[in-house]
C-alpha positions as CSV (number, residue, x, y, z in Angstrom):
1,X,21.9,-37.1,5.9
2,X,18.2,-36.5,6.2
3,X,16.4,-35.2,3.2
4,X,14.7,-31.8,3.7
5,X,10.9,-32.0,4.3
6,X,8.8,-31.5,1.2
7,X,7.9,-28.0,0.0
8,X,4.3,-27.2,0.9
9,X,2.8,-26.2,-2.4
10,X,-0.6,-24.7,-3.2
11,X,-1.2,-25.0,-6.9
12,X,-4.0,-23.0,-8.5
13,X,-5.2,-25.1,-11.4
14,X,-7.5,-23.6,-14.1
15,X,-7.8,-22.1,-17.5
16,X,-7.1,-18.4,-17.6
17,X,-9.7,-15.7,-17.1
18,X,-11.5,-17.7,-14.4
19,X,-10.9,-15.6,-11.3
20,X,-7.6,-17.2,-10.3
21,X,-5.8,-13.9,-9.7
22,X,-8.5,-13.0,-7.1
23,X,-8.0,-16.3,-5.2
24,X,-4.2,-16.2,-5.6
25,X,-4.1,-12.6,-4.2
26,X,-6.1,-13.7,-1.1
27,X,-3.8,-16.6,-0.6
28,X,-0.7,-14.3,-0.8
29,X,-2.2,-11.9,1.7
30,X,-2.3,-14.8,4.3
31,X,0.5,-14.6,6.8
32,X,1.6,-18.2,6.2
33,X,1.6,-18.1,2.4
34,X,3.5,-16.3,-0.4
35,X,2.5,-16.4,-4.1
36,X,5.2,-16.7,-6.7
37,X,2.7,-16.1,-9.5
38,X,2.9,-17.9,-12.9
39,X,6.3,-19.4,-12.4
40,X,6.5,-21.2,-15.7
41,X,6.5,-17.8,-17.4
42,X,9.7,-16.8,-15.7
43,X,12.1,-18.2,-18.3
44,X,10.2,-16.5,-21.1
45,X,10.3,-13.2,-19.1
46,X,14.1,-13.6,-18.9
47,X,14.5,-14.4,-22.5
48,X,12.3,-11.5,-23.6
49,X,13.6,-8.9,-21.2
50,X,10.4,-8.6,-19.2
51,X,6.9,-8.4,-20.6
52,X,4.6,-8.3,-17.6
53,X,5.1,-6.5,-14.3
54,X,5.7,-8.3,-11.0
55,X,3.6,-7.7,-8.0
56,X,5.5,-4.5,-7.3
57,X,4.6,-3.1,-10.7
58,X,8.2,-3.4,-11.9
59,X,9.6,-5.5,-14.7
60,X,12.0,-8.3,-13.7
61,X,14.8,-6.3,-15.2
62,X,14.4,-3.7,-12.5
63,X,12.8,-5.6,-9.6
64,X,15.5,-6.2,-6.9
65,X,13.7,-9.3,-5.7
66,X,13.6,-11.0,-9.1
67,X,17.1,-9.9,-10.0
68,X,18.3,-11.7,-6.8
69,X,16.2,-14.7,-7.7
70,X,17.9,-14.9,-11.1
71,X,21.3,-14.7,-9.3
72,X,20.5,-17.5,-7.0
73,X,18.4,-19.8,-9.2
74,X,18.4,-18.9,-12.8
75,X,15.9,-21.3,-14.5
76,X,17.8,-21.0,-17.9
77,X,20.9,-22.5,-16.3
78,X,19.1,-25.6,-14.9
79,X,19.3,-29.0,-16.5
80,X,16.7,-30.0,-19.0
81,X,13.7,-30.3,-18.9
82,X,13.6,-26.7,-17.5
83,X,10.6,-25.2,-15.8
84,X,9.1,-23.9,-19.0
85,X,9.3,-27.3,-20.7
86,X,5.5,-27.4,-20.9
87,X,5.0,-23.8,-21.8
88,X,6.0,-23.2,-25.4
89,X,5.6,-19.4,-25.3
90,X,5.0,-16.7,-22.8
91,X,1.4,-16.3,-23.7
92,X,0.4,-20.0,-23.7
93,X,1.2,-23.6,-23.8
94,X,-0.6,-26.2,-25.9
95,X,-4.0,-27.3,-24.7
96,X,-3.9,-30.8,-26.2
97,X,-0.7,-32.9,-25.9
98,X,-1.6,-36.5,-27.0
99,X,1.8,-37.8,-25.8
100,X,1.2,-36.6,-22.3
101,X,-2.4,-37.8,-21.7
102,X,-1.0,-40.9,-20.0
103,X,0.3,-38.7,-17.2
104,X,-3.2,-38.2,-16.0
105,X,-4.1,-41.9,-15.8
106,X,-3.1,-44.4,-13.1
107,X,-0.7,-46.0,-15.4
108,X,3.0,-46.3,-14.4
109,X,5.1,-44.2,-16.7
110,X,8.2,-45.5,-18.6
111,X,11.6,-45.0,-16.9
112,X,12.8,-42.2,-19.2
113,X,9.6,-40.2,-18.7
114,X,9.8,-40.7,-14.9
115,X,13.4,-39.4,-15.0
116,X,12.3,-36.3,-16.9
117,X,9.6,-35.7,-14.5
118,X,12.0,-36.0,-11.5
119,X,14.5,-33.6,-13.0
120,X,11.7,-31.1,-13.9
121,X,10.5,-31.3,-10.3
122,X,14.0,-30.9,-8.9
123,X,14.4,-27.7,-10.9
124,X,11.1,-26.4,-9.6
125,X,12.0,-27.4,-6.0
126,X,15.2,-25.4,-6.2
127,X,13.3,-22.3,-7.3
128,X,10.5,-22.8,-4.7
129,X,13.0,-23.1,-1.9
130,X,15.0,-20.1,-3.1
131,X,11.8,-18.0,-3.3
132,X,10.7,-18.9,0.2
133,X,14.2,-18.1,1.5
134,X,14.2,-14.7,-0.2
135,X,10.6,-13.8,1.0
136,X,11.8,-14.7,4.5
137,X,14.8,-12.4,4.2
138,X,12.6,-9.6,2.8
139,X,9.8,-9.9,5.4
140,X,11.5,-11.4,8.4
141,X,9.2,-14.5,8.3
142,X,9.7,-17.5,6.0
143,X,6.2,-18.6,4.7
144,X,5.0,-22.1,5.4
145,X,3.4,-22.4,1.9
146,X,4.2,-21.3,-1.6
147,X,1.4,-20.6,-4.1
148,X,2.0,-21.4,-7.7
149,X,-0.7,-19.9,-10.0
150,X,0.7,-21.4,-13.2
151,X,-2.7,-23.1,-13.8
152,X,-1.5,-25.5,-16.4
153,X,-2.7,-29.1,-15.9
154,X,0.3,-30.7,-17.6
155,X,2.7,-28.9,-15.3
156,X,0.6,-29.9,-12.3
157,X,0.6,-33.5,-13.4
158,X,4.4,-33.6,-13.4
159,X,4.7,-31.9,-10.1
160,X,2.2,-34.3,-8.5
161,X,3.7,-37.4,-10.0
162,X,7.2,-36.5,-8.9
163,X,6.1,-37.0,-5.3
164,X,8.5,-34.2,-4.3
165,X,5.9,-31.8,-2.9
166,X,3.1,-31.6,-0.4
167,X,0.5,-30.4,-2.9
168,X,-2.9,-28.9,-2.3
169,X,-4.8,-28.3,-5.5
170,X,-7.3,-25.5,-5.9
171,X,-9.3,-26.1,-9.0
172,X,-11.0,-22.9,-10.1
173,X,-13.8,-23.0,-12.7
174,X,-15.9,-20.3,-14.2
175,X,-19.3,-20.6,-15.9
176,X,-18.2,-21.4,-19.5
177,X,-20.4,-18.7,-20.9
178,X,-18.6,-16.2,-18.7
179,X,-15.2,-17.5,-19.7
180,X,-16.1,-17.3,-23.4
181,X,-17.4,-13.8,-23.0
182,X,-14.1,-12.7,-21.4
183,X,-12.0,-14.2,-24.3
184,X,-14.2,-13.1,-27.2
185,X,-15.5,-9.7,-26.1
186,X,-13.0,-7.9,-28.4
187,X,-14.8,-9.5,-31.3
188,X,-18.4,-8.8,-30.2
189,X,-18.9,-5.2,-31.0
190,X,-16.1,-4.2,-33.4
191,X,-15.9,-4.3,-37.2
192,X,-17.9,-6.1,-39.9
193,X,-15.7,-9.2,-39.7
194,X,-16.0,-9.6,-35.9
195,X,-18.6,-12.3,-36.2
196,X,-16.5,-15.0,-37.9
197,X,-13.6,-14.3,-35.5
198,X,-15.9,-14.5,-32.5
199,X,-17.3,-17.8,-33.6
200,X,-13.9,-19.2,-34.3
201,X,-12.6,-18.2,-30.9
202,X,-15.8,-19.4,-29.2
203,X,-15.3,-22.9,-30.7
204,X,-11.6,-23.0,-29.9
205,X,-11.8,-21.7,-26.4
206,X,-14.9,-23.7,-25.4
207,X,-12.9,-26.8,-26.4
208,X,-9.9,-25.6,-24.3
209,X,-12.2,-24.9,-21.3
210,X,-13.5,-28.5,-21.5
211,X,-10.1,-30.1,-22.1
212,X,-8.1,-28.3,-19.4
213,X,-10.8,-28.7,-16.7
214,X,-11.3,-32.3,-17.6
215,X,-7.5,-33.0,-17.3
216,X,-7.4,-31.4,-13.8
217,X,-10.4,-33.5,-12.8
218,X,-8.7,-36.7,-14.1
219,X,-5.6,-35.9,-12.0
220,X,-7.8,-35.5,-9.0
221,X,-9.5,-38.8,-9.6
222,X,-6.3,-40.8,-10.2
223,X,-3.6,-39.1,-8.2
224,X,-5.0,-36.9,-5.4
225,X,-6.7,-37.5,-2.1
226,X,-9.9,-35.8,-1.1
227,X,-7.9,-33.8,1.4
228,X,-5.6,-32.4,-1.3
229,X,-8.1,-31.2,-3.8
230,X,-11.1,-28.8,-3.9
231,X,-13.2,-27.4,-6.6
232,X,-13.9,-23.6,-6.4
233,X,-16.3,-21.8,-8.6
234,X,-15.5,-18.2,-9.5
235,X,-19.2,-17.2,-8.9
236,X,-19.2,-18.6,-5.4
237,X,-15.9,-16.9,-4.6
238,X,-17.0,-13.5,-5.8
239,X,-20.4,-13.7,-4.1
240,X,-19.1,-14.9,-0.7
241,X,-15.3,-14.5,-0.6
242,X,-15.1,-14.9,3.2
243,X,-16.9,-18.2,3.3
244,X,-15.0,-19.7,0.3
245,X,-11.7,-18.5,1.7
246,X,-12.5,-20.1,5.1
247,X,-13.1,-23.4,3.3
248,X,-9.9,-22.9,1.3
249,X,-7.8,-22.3,4.5
250,X,-9.3,-25.4,6.0
251,X,-8.2,-27.6,3.1
252,X,-4.7,-26.2,3.2
253,X,-4.5,-26.6,7.0
254,X,-3.9,-22.9,8.0
255,X,-6.0,-20.7,10.2
256,X,-8.5,-18.4,8.5
257,X,-7.5,-14.8,8.4
258,X,-10.2,-12.3,7.5
259,X,-7.6,-9.7,6.7
260,X,-6.4,-11.7,3.7
261,X,-9.9,-11.3,2.1
262,X,-10.1,-7.6,3.0
263,X,-6.5,-6.8,1.9
264,X,-6.3,-9.1,-1.1
265,X,-4.8,-6.5,-3.4
266,X,-1.7,-6.4,-1.2
267,X,-1.2,-10.1,-1.4
268,X,1.1,-10.4,-4.4
269,X,4.2,-8.2,-3.7
270,X,6.6,-10.9,-5.0
271,X,4.3,-12.5,-7.7
272,X,5.6,-13.0,-11.2
273,X,3.5,-12.1,-14.3
274,X,-0.3,-12.7,-14.2
275,X,-3.4,-10.5,-14.4
276,X,-2.9,-6.7,-14.2
277,X,-5.8,-6.6,-11.7
278,X,-3.1,-6.8,-9.0
279,X,-2.3,-3.1,-9.6
280,X,-6.0,-2.0,-9.6
281,X,-8.1,-0.8,-6.7
282,X,-11.6,-1.6,-5.5
283,X,-13.4,-4.4,-3.8
284,X,-14.7,-7.8,-4.9
285,X,-17.7,-8.0,-7.1
286,X,-19.3,-10.6,-9.3
287,X,-18.8,-9.8,-13.0
288,X,-21.5,-11.4,-15.2
289,X,-21.8,-9.0,-18.1
290,X,-22.0,-12.1,-20.3
291,X,-25.6,-12.6,-19.3
292,X,-26.7,-9.6,-21.4
293,X,-23.7,-9.1,-23.8
294,X,-22.8,-12.5,-25.0
295,X,-24.5,-13.2,-28.4
296,X,-26.9,-16.1,-28.5
297,X,-24.9,-17.9,-31.1
298,X,-21.8,-17.9,-28.9
299,X,-23.9,-19.1,-26.0
300,X,-25.4,-22.0,-27.9
301,X,-22.1,-23.1,-29.2
302,X,-20.4,-22.9,-25.8
303,X,-23.2,-24.8,-24.1
304,X,-23.1,-27.6,-26.8
305,X,-19.3,-28.0,-26.5
306,X,-19.0,-27.7,-22.7
307,X,-22.2,-29.4,-21.5
308,X,-20.7,-32.6,-20.0
309,X,-18.0,-30.9,-18.0
310,X,-20.2,-27.9,-17.1
311,X,-22.8,-30.1,-15.5
312,X,-20.1,-31.8,-13.5
313,X,-19.1,-28.5,-12.0
314,X,-22.7,-27.4,-11.3
315,X,-23.4,-25.2,-14.3
């Protein structure tokens, strides 16, 4: 009996608040792709009774598509390690996992680890195939590619090293100052104690920006071919979405569709969790409020912590 062909997987790799939802929505608006959103959040959504709306604006407890997904491929009923194995909570997974750093090197992994990776990948494969089947039933056309916007580098490493998928990695980066502004702006102009909190989160998140992006780059160096990886800067995407999307389609191997750029807000009808910008209106514009609102102290700390990686990505 022939083994089914590998699932075609586009993985959006990044740290949050870097423009990934914009890219993911464009991909989902393409006729040959469907985005599943942040899949590794699904088990947490089920355990917590729904926290973030799907692409339809409904919670998973009332979205017919995701109710059917749970009937056919409930992630909480799969063997361990389940798909949220590397996602400790709905909000986030750990940034630094010393025991998992070997996954990003060229080193062969111990047999027990390889077995865990394979089971983890099998669980994801079942869900991916079920999703593609259901999208086909809902739309009349089964997509050729599934887009997973989970972003997490550890999850990506296990999916890549399982060798069960035809993976194309879109590594999205944002100017670290812009990223820091987005995660610390609640502490910039608030109460008298905002300063210490802002500096704490600046240090912590600048470190996270460096670690997560570095791990994705390590995986590219050691486990991906040039034809399977591309670096996309948020600023380039926002300034010239048509050209960047053309390049992205070329990497994936699908024809460019201008309608996907124009109609990006319609591109996530089945997506799970993720940024609420999916439910907003309006076009694409570059947001760089950080240039005049980010305090100098935050900027200096950010640039000191991220300088090596930032220069690698052209910042």
